[in-house]
N, CA, C and O atoms as a CHARMM CRD file, in Angstrom:
* protein
*
  272
    1    1 UNK  N      0.85000  -1.17100   0.00000 PROA 1      0.00000
    2    1 UNK  CA     0.00000   0.00000   0.00000 PROA 1      0.00000
    3    1 UNK  C      0.89500   1.23300   0.00000 PROA 1      0.00000
    4    1 UNK  O      1.84400   1.31400   0.78100 PROA 1      0.00000
    5    2 UNK  N      0.60300   2.17300  -0.85700 PROA 2      0.00000
    6    2 UNK  CA     1.38600   3.38400  -1.04000 PROA 2      0.00000
    7    2 UNK  C      0.60700   4.57200  -0.48900 PROA 2      0.00000
    8    2 UNK  O     -0.04500   5.29500  -1.24100 PROA 2      0.00000
    9    3 UNK  N      0.67500   4.77200   0.83500 PROA 3      0.00000
   10    3 UNK  CA    -0.06100   5.85900   1.48700 PROA 3      0.00000
   11    3 UNK  C      0.77600   7.12500   1.52400 PROA 3      0.00000
   12    3 UNK  O      1.95000   7.09700   1.89200 PROA 3      0.00000
   13    4 UNK  N      0.16100   8.23800   1.13900 PROA 4      0.00000
   14    4 UNK  CA     0.80100   9.53800   1.17900 PROA 4      0.00000
   15    4 UNK  C     -0.08500  10.46100   2.01000 PROA 4      0.00000
   16    4 UNK  O     -1.29400  10.53900   1.79200 PROA 4      0.00000
   17    5 UNK  N      0.52700  11.15300   2.95800 PROA 5      0.00000
   18    5 UNK  CA    -0.24400  12.10900   3.77100 PROA 5      0.00000
   19    5 UNK  C     -0.22900  13.45600   3.06700 PROA 5      0.00000
   20    5 UNK  O      0.83300  14.00700   2.77800 PROA 5      0.00000
   21    6 UNK  N     -1.41400  13.97900   2.79400 PROA 6      0.00000
   22    6 UNK  CA    -1.58700  15.28500   2.17600 PROA 6      0.00000
   23    6 UNK  C     -2.42900  16.10600   3.13600 PROA 6      0.00000
   24    6 UNK  O     -3.65100  15.96300   3.18500 PROA 6      0.00000
   25    7 UNK  N     -1.77200  16.96600   3.89700 PROA 7      0.00000
   26    7 UNK  CA    -2.49100  17.72300   4.92500 PROA 7      0.00000
   27    7 UNK  C     -3.08900  16.76200   5.93100 PROA 7      0.00000
   28    7 UNK  O     -2.38100  15.90200   6.45400 PROA 7      0.00000
   29    8 UNK  N     -4.38100  16.88900   6.21500 PROA 8      0.00000
   30    8 UNK  CA    -5.00400  16.04200   7.23300 PROA 8      0.00000
   31    8 UNK  C     -5.49600  14.68500   6.71900 PROA 8      0.00000
   32    8 UNK  O     -6.03400  13.89800   7.49800 PROA 8      0.00000
   33    9 UNK  N     -5.32400  14.39900   5.43100 PROA 9      0.00000
   34    9 UNK  CA    -5.83300  13.13300   4.89000 PROA 9      0.00000
   35    9 UNK  C     -4.69500  12.24700   4.40500 PROA 9      0.00000
   36    9 UNK  O     -3.59600  12.72300   4.11900 PROA 9      0.00000
   37   10 UNK  N     -4.97400  10.95500   4.31700 PROA 10     0.00000
   38   10 UNK  CA    -4.04500   9.99000   3.74100 PROA 10     0.00000
   39   10 UNK  C     -4.63300   9.51000   2.43000 PROA 10     0.00000
   40   10 UNK  O     -5.81800   9.18500   2.35900 PROA 10     0.00000
   41   11 UNK  N     -3.81100   9.46100   1.39000 PROA 11     0.00000
   42   11 UNK  CA    -4.24600   9.03300   0.06900 PROA 11     0.00000
   43   11 UNK  C     -3.51500   7.74000  -0.27400 PROA 11     0.00000
   44   11 UNK  O     -2.28700   7.67600  -0.22100 PROA 11     0.00000
   45   12 UNK  N     -4.28100   6.71600  -0.62600 PROA 12     0.00000
   46   12 UNK  CA    -3.70300   5.45400  -1.07400 PROA 12     0.00000
   47   12 UNK  C     -3.45600   5.57300  -2.57700 PROA 12     0.00000
   48   12 UNK  O     -4.37800   5.40900  -3.37600 PROA 12     0.00000
   49   13 UNK  N     -2.21900   5.85700  -2.95700 PROA 13     0.00000
   50   13 UNK  CA    -1.91000   6.08000  -4.36500 PROA 13     0.00000
   51   13 UNK  C     -1.99500   4.80800  -5.19800 PROA 13     0.00000
   52   13 UNK  O     -1.92700   4.88300  -6.42400 PROA 13     0.00000
   53   14 UNK  N     -2.13800   3.65500  -4.57700 PROA 14     0.00000
   54   14 UNK  CA    -2.37500   2.42800  -5.33600 PROA 14     0.00000
   55   14 UNK  C     -3.75600   2.44600  -5.98500 PROA 14     0.00000
   56   14 UNK  O     -3.98800   1.73400  -6.96200 PROA 14     0.00000
   57   15 UNK  N     -4.66600   3.24500  -5.45800 PROA 15     0.00000
   58   15 UNK  CA    -6.04600   3.30800  -5.96400 PROA 15     0.00000
   59   15 UNK  C     -6.31000   4.53500  -6.84100 PROA 15     0.00000
   60   15 UNK  O     -7.41200   4.69300  -7.36700 PROA 15     0.00000
   61   16 UNK  N     -5.31000   5.39900  -7.00000 PROA 16     0.00000
   62   16 UNK  CA    -5.47300   6.63000  -7.77900 PROA 16     0.00000
   63   16 UNK  C     -5.38100   6.30900  -9.26200 PROA 16     0.00000
   64   16 UNK  O     -4.47800   5.59700  -9.70200 PROA 16     0.00000
   65   17 UNK  N     -6.32700   6.84100 -10.02800 PROA 17     0.00000
   66   17 UNK  CA    -6.28800   6.66200 -11.48000 PROA 17     0.00000
   67   17 UNK  C     -5.78300   7.91900 -12.18500 PROA 17     0.00000
   68   17 UNK  O     -5.09800   7.82800 -13.20400 PROA 17     0.00000
   69   18 UNK  N     -6.12100   9.09800 -11.64400 PROA 18     0.00000
   70   18 UNK  CA    -5.75700  10.35000 -12.29400 PROA 18     0.00000
   71   18 UNK  C     -5.53700  11.43100 -11.25300 PROA 18     0.00000
   72   18 UNK  O     -6.23000  11.48400 -10.23700 PROA 18     0.00000
   73   19 UNK  N     -4.56500  12.29300 -11.51800 PROA 19     0.00000
   74   19 UNK  CA    -4.37100  13.50300 -10.72700 PROA 19     0.00000
   75   19 UNK  C     -4.42500  14.65800 -11.71400 PROA 19     0.00000
   76   19 UNK  O     -3.64000  14.71700 -12.66100 PROA 19     0.00000
   77   20 UNK  N     -5.36300  15.58000 -11.48400 PROA 20     0.00000
   78   20 UNK  CA    -5.57100  16.69600 -12.40900 PROA 20     0.00000
   79   20 UNK  C     -5.23900  18.01700 -11.72400 PROA 20     0.00000
   80   20 UNK  O     -5.67000  18.26600 -10.59800 PROA 20     0.00000
   81   21 UNK  N     -4.48000  18.85100 -12.40200 PROA 21     0.00000
   82   21 UNK  CA    -4.23200  20.21000 -11.92500 PROA 21     0.00000
   83   21 UNK  C     -5.33200  21.08200 -12.50600 PROA 21     0.00000
   84   21 UNK  O     -5.33000  21.37500 -13.70100 PROA 21     0.00000
   85   22 UNK  N     -6.26900  21.49800 -11.66600 PROA 22     0.00000
   86   22 UNK  CA    -7.41300  22.30500 -12.10600 PROA 22     0.00000
   87   22 UNK  C     -7.25700  23.76800 -11.72200 PROA 22     0.00000
   88   22 UNK  O     -8.24000  24.50600 -11.65600 PROA 22     0.00000
   89   23 UNK  N     -6.02800  24.18400 -11.47200 PROA 23     0.00000
   90   23 UNK  CA    -5.75900  25.55600 -11.07900 PROA 23     0.00000
   91   23 UNK  C     -6.16800  26.50600 -12.19700 PROA 23     0.00000
   92   23 UNK  O     -5.85000  26.27200 -13.36300 PROA 23     0.00000
   93   24 UNK  N     -6.88500  27.59600 -11.83700 PROA 24     0.00000
   94   24 UNK  CA    -7.19800  28.59600 -12.86300 PROA 24     0.00000
   95   24 UNK  C     -5.90500  29.19800 -13.41900 PROA 24     0.00000
   96   24 UNK  O     -4.81500  28.87500 -12.94800 PROA 24     0.00000
   97   25 UNK  N     -6.02600  30.04600 -14.39000 PROA 25     0.00000
   98   25 UNK  CA    -4.84400  30.68000 -14.98100 PROA 25     0.00000
   99   25 UNK  C     -3.95500  31.26500 -13.89600 PROA 25     0.00000
  100   25 UNK  O     -4.42800  31.69000 -12.84200 PROA 25     0.00000
  101   26 UNK  N     -2.67100  31.27800 -14.17400 PROA 26     0.00000
  102   26 UNK  CA    -1.68000  31.73300 -13.18700 PROA 26     0.00000
  103   26 UNK  C     -2.05400  33.07500 -12.56800 PROA 26     0.00000
  104   26 UNK  O     -2.38700  34.03400 -13.26500 PROA 26     0.00000
  105   27 UNK  N     -1.99000  33.11100 -11.25600 PROA 27     0.00000
  106   27 UNK  CA    -2.22000  34.34800 -10.53100 PROA 27     0.00000
  107   27 UNK  C     -3.67100  34.70700 -10.27300 PROA 27     0.00000
  108   27 UNK  O     -3.94600  35.74500  -9.67000 PROA 27     0.00000
  109   28 UNK  N     -4.61700  33.87000 -10.71600 PROA 28     0.00000
  110   28 UNK  CA    -6.02400  34.24100 -10.53600 PROA 28     0.00000
  111   28 UNK  C     -6.70200  33.49600  -9.39700 PROA 28     0.00000
  112   28 UNK  O     -7.89000  33.70800  -9.15300 PROA 28     0.00000
  113   29 UNK  N     -5.99300  32.64400  -8.70700 PROA 29     0.00000
  114   29 UNK  CA    -6.62300  31.91700  -7.60700 PROA 29     0.00000
  115   29 UNK  C     -5.68200  30.89700  -7.00700 PROA 29     0.00000
  116   29 UNK  O     -4.55300  30.73300  -7.46900 PROA 29     0.00000
  117   30 UNK  N     -6.14900  30.20800  -5.97000 PROA 30     0.00000
  118   30 UNK  CA    -5.29900  29.20400  -5.31800 PROA 30     0.00000
  119   30 UNK  C     -5.12600  27.96200  -6.19700 PROA 30     0.00000
  120   30 UNK  O     -5.91400  27.71600  -7.11000 PROA 30     0.00000
  121   31 UNK  N     -4.08500  27.18800  -5.90300 PROA 31     0.00000
  122   31 UNK  CA    -3.86700  25.92300  -6.60500 PROA 31     0.00000
  123   31 UNK  C     -5.01100  24.97300  -6.28200 PROA 31     0.00000
  124   31 UNK  O     -5.52900  24.97400  -5.16600 PROA 31     0.00000
  125   32 UNK  N     -5.40000  24.17300  -7.24600 PROA 32     0.00000
  126   32 UNK  CA    -6.45400  23.18200  -7.05700 PROA 32     0.00000
  127   32 UNK  C     -6.05200  21.90500  -7.78600 PROA 32     0.00000
  128   32 UNK  O     -5.82500  21.90900  -8.99600 PROA 32     0.00000
  129   33 UNK  N     -5.96800  20.81600  -7.03200 PROA 33     0.00000
  130   33 UNK  CA    -5.63200  19.51500  -7.59200 PROA 33     0.00000
  131   33 UNK  C     -6.76200  18.55100  -7.25900 PROA 33     0.00000
  132   33 UNK  O     -7.20400  18.47600  -6.11200 PROA 33     0.00000
  133   34 UNK  N     -7.22400  17.82000  -8.25800 PROA 34     0.00000
  134   34 UNK  CA    -8.25700  16.79500  -8.04600 PROA 34     0.00000
  135   34 UNK  C     -7.61800  15.41900  -8.20000 PROA 34     0.00000
  136   34 UNK  O     -6.96800  15.12600  -9.20300 PROA 34     0.00000
  137   35 UNK  N     -7.82000  14.57900  -7.17600 PROA 35     0.00000
  138   35 UNK  CA    -7.33900  13.19700  -7.20800 PROA 35     0.00000
  139   35 UNK  C     -8.54200  12.31300  -7.47600 PROA 35     0.00000
  140   35 UNK  O     -9.53600  12.37200  -6.75300 PROA 35     0.00000
  141   36 UNK  N     -8.45500  11.48700  -8.52400 PROA 36     0.00000
  142   36 UNK  CA    -9.54500  10.59400  -8.90100 PROA 36     0.00000
  143   36 UNK  C     -9.13400   9.15500  -8.60700 PROA 36     0.00000
  144   36 UNK  O     -8.00900   8.74900  -8.89600 PROA 36     0.00000
  145   37 UNK  N    -10.05700   8.39300  -8.03100 PROA 37     0.00000
  146   37 UNK  CA    -9.79900   7.01000  -7.63900 PROA 37     0.00000
  147   37 UNK  C    -10.52800   6.04400  -8.55100 PROA 37     0.00000
  148   37 UNK  O    -11.45700   6.43200  -9.26000 PROA 37     0.00000
  149   38 UNK  N    -10.10700   4.77500  -8.53600 PROA 38     0.00000
  150   38 UNK  CA   -10.66400   3.75900  -9.42800 PROA 38     0.00000
  151   38 UNK  C    -12.12900   3.45300  -9.16500 PROA 38     0.00000
  152   38 UNK  O    -12.79000   2.90200 -10.04600 PROA 38     0.00000
  153   39 UNK  N    -12.65800   3.77600  -8.02000 PROA 39     0.00000
  154   39 UNK  CA   -14.06500   3.52400  -7.70500 PROA 39     0.00000
  155   39 UNK  C    -14.96100   4.70600  -8.07800 PROA 39     0.00000
  156   39 UNK  O    -16.16400   4.67000  -7.81800 PROA 39     0.00000
  157   40 UNK  N    -14.38900   5.75800  -8.68800 PROA 40     0.00000
  158   40 UNK  CA   -15.16800   6.92200  -9.09100 PROA 40     0.00000
  159   40 UNK  C    -15.18400   8.04200  -8.06800 PROA 40     0.00000
  160   40 UNK  O    -15.78500   9.08600  -8.31900 PROA 40     0.00000
  161   41 UNK  N    -14.54000   7.85800  -6.92100 PROA 41     0.00000
  162   41 UNK  CA   -14.47800   8.90300  -5.90600 PROA 41     0.00000
  163   41 UNK  C    -13.41900   9.92600  -6.28700 PROA 41     0.00000
  164   41 UNK  O    -12.47200   9.62100  -7.01100 PROA 41     0.00000
  165   42 UNK  N    -13.59500  11.15100  -5.78600 PROA 42     0.00000
  166   42 UNK  CA   -12.60100  12.19900  -6.00700 PROA 42     0.00000
  167   42 UNK  C    -12.33000  12.94400  -4.70700 PROA 42     0.00000
  168   42 UNK  O    -13.16500  12.97600  -3.80300 PROA 42     0.00000
  169   43 UNK  N    -11.14800  13.53900  -4.63200 PROA 43     0.00000
  170   43 UNK  CA   -10.76900  14.40700  -3.52500 PROA 43     0.00000
  171   43 UNK  C    -10.14800  15.64700  -4.14500 PROA 43     0.00000
  172   43 UNK  O     -9.27000  15.54100  -5.00100 PROA 43     0.00000
  173   44 UNK  N    -10.60100  16.83200  -3.71500 PROA 44     0.00000
  174   44 UNK  CA   -10.01300  18.07900  -4.17600 PROA 44     0.00000
  175   44 UNK  C     -9.06700  18.60100  -3.10700 PROA 44     0.00000
  176   44 UNK  O     -9.42300  18.65600  -1.93000 PROA 44     0.00000
  177   45 UNK  N     -7.86600  18.98300  -3.51200 PROA 45     0.00000
  178   45 UNK  CA    -6.83400  19.46400  -2.60700 PROA 45     0.00000
  179   45 UNK  C     -6.53300  20.91600  -2.97800 PROA 45     0.00000
  180   45 UNK  O     -6.28300  21.22400  -4.14300 PROA 45     0.00000
  181   46 UNK  N     -6.55900  21.80500  -1.98600 PROA 46     0.00000
  182   46 UNK  CA    -6.17900  23.19100  -2.24400 PROA 46     0.00000
  183   46 UNK  C     -5.01000  23.62300  -1.36200 PROA 46     0.00000
  184   46 UNK  O     -3.99400  24.09300  -1.87200 PROA 46     0.00000
  185   47 UNK  N     -5.14200  23.47000  -0.04700 PROA 47     0.00000
  186   47 UNK  CA    -4.12300  23.97200   0.87500 PROA 47     0.00000
  187   47 UNK  C     -2.76300  23.33200   0.64700 PROA 47     0.00000
  188   47 UNK  O     -1.74300  24.00000   0.81800 PROA 47     0.00000
  189   48 UNK  N     -2.71300  22.06700   0.27000 PROA 48     0.00000
  190   48 UNK  CA    -1.46200  21.33900   0.06400 PROA 48     0.00000
  191   48 UNK  C     -1.22200  21.02200  -1.41100 PROA 48     0.00000
  192   48 UNK  O     -0.39400  20.17000  -1.73300 PROA 48     0.00000
  193   49 UNK  N     -1.93300  21.69500  -2.30400 PROA 49     0.00000
  194   49 UNK  CA    -1.86100  21.36400  -3.72800 PROA 49     0.00000
  195   49 UNK  C     -0.45700  21.53400  -4.29500 PROA 49     0.00000
  196   49 UNK  O      0.02200  20.65900  -5.01600 PROA 49     0.00000
  197   50 UNK  N      0.20900  22.64000  -3.98400 PROA 50     0.00000
  198   50 UNK  CA     1.54300  22.85100  -4.53400 PROA 50     0.00000
  199   50 UNK  C      2.51800  21.80200  -4.01800 PROA 50     0.00000
  200   50 UNK  O      3.35600  21.30500  -4.77000 PROA 50     0.00000
  201   51 UNK  N      2.41000  21.46200  -2.72500 PROA 51     0.00000
  202   51 UNK  CA     3.27600  20.43000  -2.16100 PROA 51     0.00000
  203   51 UNK  C      3.05500  19.10700  -2.88700 PROA 51     0.00000
  204   51 UNK  O      4.01600  18.41800  -3.22800 PROA 51     0.00000
  205   52 UNK  N      1.79600  18.75200  -3.12400 PROA 52     0.00000
  206   52 UNK  CA     1.47900  17.49900  -3.80100 PROA 52     0.00000
  207   52 UNK  C      2.06100  17.47000  -5.20900 PROA 52     0.00000
  208   52 UNK  O      2.65900  16.47200  -5.61200 PROA 52     0.00000
  209   53 UNK  N      1.89300  18.55300  -5.95600 PROA 53     0.00000
  210   53 UNK  CA     2.44000  18.60600  -7.31300 PROA 53     0.00000
  211   53 UNK  C      3.96300  18.51100  -7.29100 PROA 53     0.00000
  212   53 UNK  O      4.55000  17.79900  -8.10600 PROA 53     0.00000
  213   54 UNK  N      4.60600  19.22100  -6.36800 PROA 54     0.00000
  214   54 UNK  CA     6.06400  19.14900  -6.25200 PROA 54     0.00000
  215   54 UNK  C      6.51800  17.73700  -5.91200 PROA 54     0.00000
  216   54 UNK  O      7.50000  17.24900  -6.47000 PROA 54     0.00000
  217   55 UNK  N      5.80800  17.07800  -5.00000 PROA 55     0.00000
  218   55 UNK  CA     6.15800  15.71500  -4.61200 PROA 55     0.00000
  219   55 UNK  C      6.02900  14.76000  -5.79900 PROA 55     0.00000
  220   55 UNK  O      6.89600  13.91800  -6.03100 PROA 55     0.00000
  221   56 UNK  N      4.93500  14.90500  -6.54500 PROA 56     0.00000
  222   56 UNK  CA     4.72800  14.02900  -7.69700 PROA 56     0.00000
  223   56 UNK  C      5.82100  14.22700  -8.73900 PROA 56     0.00000
  224   56 UNK  O      6.30100  13.25600  -9.32300 PROA 56     0.00000
  225   57 UNK  N      6.21600  15.46400  -8.97700 PROA 57     0.00000
  226   57 UNK  CA     7.28800  15.73900  -9.92900 PROA 57     0.00000
  227   57 UNK  C      8.59000  15.12000  -9.44000 PROA 57     0.00000
  228   57 UNK  O      9.34000  14.54200 -10.22700 PROA 57     0.00000
  229   58 UNK  N      8.86000  15.23900  -8.14200 PROA 58     0.00000
  230   58 UNK  CA    10.10100  14.67400  -7.60700 PROA 58     0.00000
  231   58 UNK  C     10.11600  13.15400  -7.73500 PROA 58     0.00000
  232   58 UNK  O     11.18500  12.56700  -7.90500 PROA 58     0.00000
  233   59 UNK  N      8.96700  12.50700  -7.65800 PROA 59     0.00000
  234   59 UNK  CA     8.89300  11.05800  -7.79400 PROA 59     0.00000
  235   59 UNK  C      9.05800  10.61200  -9.24200 PROA 59     0.00000
  236   59 UNK  O      9.52800   9.50600  -9.50600 PROA 59     0.00000
  237   60 UNK  N      8.67600  11.46000 -10.16400 PROA 60     0.00000
  238   60 UNK  CA     8.72200  11.09900 -11.58100 PROA 60     0.00000
  239   60 UNK  C     10.01900  11.53000 -12.25400 PROA 60     0.00000
  240   60 UNK  O     10.27900  11.16200 -13.40000 PROA 60     0.00000
  241   61 UNK  N     10.83100  12.30600 -11.54900 PROA 61     0.00000
  242   61 UNK  CA    12.05000  12.85300 -12.14700 PROA 61     0.00000
  243   61 UNK  C     13.25200  12.00500 -11.77600 PROA 61     0.00000
  244   61 UNK  O     13.41900  11.61700 -10.62000 PROA 61     0.00000
  245   62 UNK  N     14.06500  11.72900 -12.73700 PROA 62     0.00000
  246   62 UNK  CA    15.32200  11.03500 -12.48000 PROA 62     0.00000
  247   62 UNK  C     16.29600  12.06200 -11.91500 PROA 62     0.00000
  248   62 UNK  O     16.74200  12.95400 -12.63600 PROA 62     0.00000
  249   63 UNK  N     16.62500  11.94500 -10.64800 PROA 63     0.00000
  250   63 UNK  CA    17.48500  12.92400  -9.99800 PROA 63     0.00000
  251   63 UNK  C     18.93900  12.47400  -9.96700 PROA 63     0.00000
  252   63 UNK  O     19.75200  13.08600  -9.27400 PROA 63     0.00000
  253   64 UNK  N     19.28600  11.42400 -10.69600 PROA 64     0.00000
  254   64 UNK  CA    20.67400  10.97200 -10.75800 PROA 64     0.00000
  255   64 UNK  C     21.48900  11.98700 -11.53800 PROA 64     0.00000
  256   64 UNK  O     21.17500  12.28200 -12.69100 PROA 64     0.00000
  257   65 UNK  N     22.53800  12.52700 -10.91600 PROA 65     0.00000
  258   65 UNK  CA    23.34900  13.51800 -11.63700 PROA 65     0.00000
  259   65 UNK  C     24.02700  12.89700 -12.84500 PROA 65     0.00000
  260   65 UNK  O     24.42700  11.73300 -12.81200 PROA 65     0.00000
  261   66 UNK  N     24.15500  13.66600 -13.89700 PROA 66     0.00000
  262   66 UNK  CA    24.83500  13.18000 -15.09900 PROA 66     0.00000
  263   66 UNK  C     26.00600  14.10000 -15.39400 PROA 66     0.00000
  264   66 UNK  O     25.97300  15.28900 -15.07700 PROA 66     0.00000
  265   67 UNK  N     27.02200  13.54700 -15.99500 PROA 67     0.00000
  266   67 UNK  CA    28.18700  14.34900 -16.35600 PROA 67     0.00000
  267   67 UNK  C     27.87400  15.19300 -17.57700 PROA 67     0.00000
  268   67 UNK  O     27.10400  14.78000 -18.44400 PROA 67     0.00000
  269   68 UNK  N     28.47300  16.38400 -17.64700 PROA 68     0.00000
  270   68 UNK  CA    28.22800  17.24700 -18.82300 PROA 68     0.00000
  271   68 UNK  C     28.83400  16.67200 -20.09300 PROA 68     0.00000
  272   68 UNK  O     28.71600  17.27300 -21.16100 PROA 68     0.00000
């Protein structure tokens, strides 16, 4: 089980099908991320949205240094 704590909730990423960045155009409002699960449930994240997006990018990025 791949549990991630996002603010006050725990998300089982084994059950996540989609993560959508629904943030309005830059500078017009707070970040908004929708997490969609395989059973059709959704969770909207605002307060921790930027942290979640940064974490997801860090997990998907190869951080192994390479020589020039």
